[in-house]
C-alpha positions in Angstrom: 23.7 6.3 -28.2 24.7 2.7 -28.8 21.7 0.4 -28.2 23.8 -2.3 -26.4 25.5 0.2 -24.1 22.2 1.6 -23.0 20.8 -1.9 -22.3 24.0 -2.7 -20.4 23.5 0.3 -18.1 20.0 -1.0 -17.1 21.3 -4.6 -16.7 24.2 -3.5 -14.6 21.9 -1.6 -12.2 19.7 -4.7 -11.9 22.7 -7.0 -11.3 24.1 -4.7 -8.6 20.8 -4.8 -6.8 20.6 -8.6 -7.1 24.1 -9.0 -5.8 23.7 -6.5 -3.0 21.3 -8.7 -1.1 24.0 -11.3 -0.7 25.8 -9.0 1.8 24.7 -8.8 5.4 25.7 -5.1 5.6 23.1 -2.4 5.4 25.6 0.2 4.1 26.6 -2.0 1.2 23.0 -2.7 0.3 22.1 1.0 0.5 25.1 2.0 -1.5 24.2 -0.6 -4.1 20.6 0.8 -4.3 22.0 4.3 -4.8 24.4 3.1 -7.6 21.5 1.2 -9.3 19.3 4.3 -9.2 22.0 6.3 -10.9 22.5 3.6 -13.5 18.8 3.3 -14.1 18.4 7.1 -14.3 21.1 7.1 -17.1 19.6 4.1 -18.8 16.0 5.4 -18.9 17.2 9.0 -19.8 19.1 7.6 -22.8 16.0 5.7 -23.8 14.0 8.9 -23.6 11.8 7.4 -20.9 11.4 10.5 -18.7 8.9 9.0 -16.3 11.2 6.1 -15.3 14.3 8.4 -15.2 12.6 10.8 -12.8 11.1 7.8 -10.8 14.7 6.7 -10.0 15.4 10.1 -8.4 12.4 9.7 -6.2 13.4 6.1 -5.4 16.9 7.3 -4.4 15.3 9.7 -1.9 12.8 7.1 -0.7 15.7 4.7 0.0 17.6 7.4 1.9 14.6 8.1 4.2 13.5 4.5 4.6 17.1 3.5 5.5 16.9 5.7 8.6 14.0 3.6 10.0 15.8 3.6 13.4 15.2 7.3 13.8 11.9 8.7 14.9 11.6 11.3 12.2 11.9 8.6 9.5 9.1 6.5 10.9 6.5 9.2 10.5 3.6 8.2 8.2 3.9 11.6 6.4 6.9 10.1 4.5 4.8 7.3 3.1 2.2 9.8 1.9 4.8 12.1 0.5 6.5 9.4 -1.6 3.1 8.1 -2.8 2.2 11.7 -3.9 5.6 12.2 -5.5 5.3 9.1 -7.6 1.8 10.2 -8.8 2.9 13.8 -9.4 6.0 12.5 -11.3 3.7 10.6 -13.7 1.7 13.8 -14.4 4.8 16.0 -14.8 6.7 13.7 -17.1 3.6 12.5 -19.0 4.5 10.3 -21.9 1.0 9.1 -22.5 -0.8 6.4 -20.6 2.4 4.4 -20.1 3.5 7.0 -17.6 0.9 5.6 -15.1 2.7 2.2 -15.0 5.8 3.3 -13.0 3.6 5.4 -10.7 1.4 2.4 -9.9 4.3 0.1 -9.5 6.3 2.5 -7.3 3.3 3.2 -5.1 2.9 -0.5 -4.6 6.6 -0.9 -3.9 6.5 2.0 -1.4 3.6 0.4 0.4 5.5 -3.0 0.4 8.6 -1.3 1.9 6.6 0.5 4.5 4.6 -2.5 5.8 5.9 -4.9 8.4 3.7 -7.7 7.3 5.8 -10.0 5.1 2.8 -11.6 3.4 1.5 -8.2 2.4 5.1 -7.2 1.2 5.3 -10.3 -1.1 1.8 -9.7 -2.5 2.5 -6.0 -3.2 5.8 -6.9 -4.9 4.0 -9.5 -7.0 1.4 -6.9 -7.9 3.9 -4.2 -8.8 6.0 -6.4 -11.2 3.7 -6.5 -14.2 3.5 -2.7 -14.3 7.3 -2.3 -14.5 7.5 -5.2 -17.0 5.0 -3.6 -19.3 6.6 -0.2 -19.0 10.1 -1.6 -19.7 8.8 -3.3 -22.9 7.1 -0.2 -24.1 10.2 1.9 -23.3 12.5 -0.6 -25.1 14.3 -1.3 -21.8 14.8 -5.0 -22.7 17.5 -5.6 -20.1 15.3 -4.3 -17.3 12.3 -6.2 -18.7 14.4 -9.4 -18.6 15.3 -8.8 -14.9 11.8 -7.9 -14.1 10.6 -11.2 -15.6 13.1 -13.0 -13.3 11.9 -10.9 -10.3 8.2 -11.7 -11.2 9.0 -15.5 -11.2 10.8 -15.0 -7.8 7.8 -13.2 -6.4 5.4 -15.9 -7.6 7.7 -18.6 -6.0 7.8 -16.7 -2.7 4.1 -16.3 -2.6 3.6 -20.0 -3.4 6.2 -21.2 -0.8 5.3 -18.9 2.1 1.7 -17.9 1.6 0.1 -20.8 -0.2 2.1 -23.9 0.6 3.1 -22.5 4.0 -0.5 -21.9 4.9 -1.5 -25.4 3.8 1.3 -26.9 5.9 0.2 -24.8 8.9 -3.4 -26.0 8.5 -2.4 -29.7 8.4 -0.4 -29.5 11.6 
């Protein structure tokens, strides 16, 4: 498959997610997440990165369940443990060597970030997950996703700085 086409699939998925947060409509955001998971699935599959490809199937399911957070069945803690277990199991089932642990760790951190209601913890978990995906993307030759992950990492650092470090200093001086 053409190298640039494969990279474009990954980049397009990332750009869709980045653009989706500019809408104040949950359905649009969730549809964008679903589309991105599909594009990333194709991207990683074409790169031969089985762990990341399968991870996006689980991410699609996690988004579907977590999007129903207004329904009692979706709030049950069992979903959290199920998705954590699925990411770990996926790593074992699609084993590509030690690099397969990187998406599992990253997606477990992301799942915890999405589950928690504490925004400081969410930011810190996103900050912690980013280096794992960045490393995996570089190892899998997913350069377009690595570039976006680098941008995301900078964004997470800025958010932690603004809200958790500077914000705390400002609150302490008042």
